C-alpha positions as CSV (number, residue, x, y, z in Angstrom):
1,X,0.0,0.0,0.0
2,X,2.9,2.4,0.7
3,X,4.3,2.1,-2.7
4,X,0.9,2.6,-4.4
5,X,0.2,5.6,-2.2
6,X,3.7,7.0,-3.1
7,X,2.9,6.6,-6.8
8,X,-0.4,8.3,-6.4
9,X,1.1,11.2,-4.5
10,X,3.9,11.5,-7.1
11,X,1.3,11.5,-9.9
12,X,-0.7,14.2,-8.1
13,X,2.5,16.3,-7.8
14,X,3.4,15.7,-11.4
15,X,-0.1,16.8,-12.5
16,X,0.1,20.0,-10.4
17,X,3.6,20.9,-11.6
18,X,2.6,20.3,-15.2
19,X,-0.5,22.4,-14.9
20,X,1.6,25.3,-13.5
21,X,4.5,25.1,-15.9
22,X,2.8,24.4,-19.2
23,X,-0.5,25.3,-20.8
24,X,-2.3,24.1,-23.9
25,X,-4.3,21.1,-25.1
26,X,-1.4,18.7,-24.9
27,X,-0.9,19.3,-21.2
28,X,-4.6,18.8,-20.6
29,X,-4.4,15.5,-22.3
30,X,-1.3,14.4,-20.3
31,X,-3.0,15.3,-17.1
32,X,-6.1,13.3,-18.1
33,X,-3.9,10.3,-18.9
34,X,-2.3,10.6,-15.4
35,X,-5.7,10.8,-13.9
36,X,-6.8,7.6,-15.7
37,X,-3.7,5.8,-14.4
38,X,-4.4,7.0,-10.9
39,X,-8.0,5.7,-11.2
40,X,-6.6,2.3,-12.4
41,X,-4.3,2.1,-9.4
42,X,-7.1,2.9,-7.0
43,X,-9.4,0.3,-8.6
44,X,-6.8,-2.5,-8.7
45,X,-4.9,-1.9,-5.5
46,X,-7.0,-0.1,-2.9
47,X,-10.3,-1.6,-3.9
48,X,-8.7,-5.1,-3.9
49,X,-10.0,-5.8,-7.4
50,X,-7.2,-8.2,-8.2
51,X,-8.4,-10.5,-5.4
52,X,-12.0,-10.6,-6.5
53,X,-13.7,-13.2,-8.7
54,X,-13.2,-13.2,-12.4
55,X,-16.5,-11.5,-13.3
56,X,-15.6,-8.6,-10.9
57,X,-12.2,-8.2,-12.5
58,X,-13.8,-8.0,-16.0
59,X,-15.7,-5.0,-14.8
60,X,-12.6,-2.9,-14.2
61,X,-11.7,-2.5,-17.9
62,X,-15.4,-1.5,-18.5
63,X,-15.1,1.1,-15.8
64,X,-11.8,2.4,-17.3
65,X,-13.5,2.5,-20.7
66,X,-16.3,4.6,-19.3
67,X,-13.8,6.9,-17.7
68,X,-12.1,7.3,-21.0
69,X,-15.4,8.0,-22.7
70,X,-16.2,10.7,-20.1
71,X,-12.7,12.3,-20.7
72,X,-13.2,12.2,-24.4
73,X,-16.7,13.7,-24.1
74,X,-15.6,16.6,-21.8
75,X,-12.2,17.1,-23.6
76,X,-13.5,19.7,-26.1
77,X,-15.2,21.8,-23.4
78,X,-12.2,21.7,-21.0
79,X,-9.5,22.3,-23.7
80,X,-11.4,25.0,-25.5
81,X,-12.3,26.7,-22.3
82,X,-9.2,26.3,-20.1
83,X,-6.6,24.9,-22.4
84,X,-4.9,28.1,-23.5
85,X,-5.7,30.4,-20.6
86,X,-3.1,31.5,-18.1
87,X,-4.5,32.2,-14.7
88,X,-3.1,35.3,-12.9
């Protein structure tokens, strides 16, 4: 659990640093990818999905796919609204 928590904290810090240092659609995409990876870690490690029956483990890719579809659906709104703006 300690290693997974460390990875999640490092991914959070990386997302925050990237959002402060760079702007634009590419960085928004990178931050979304980091967020999807963090969701995968939480599903598989903290929710003990790897120890569940097979039918439960098959649901994880479906949930990740839904997460990706949500990101793709909101991507134009977020990128076009916040992608190129620099906050003061």
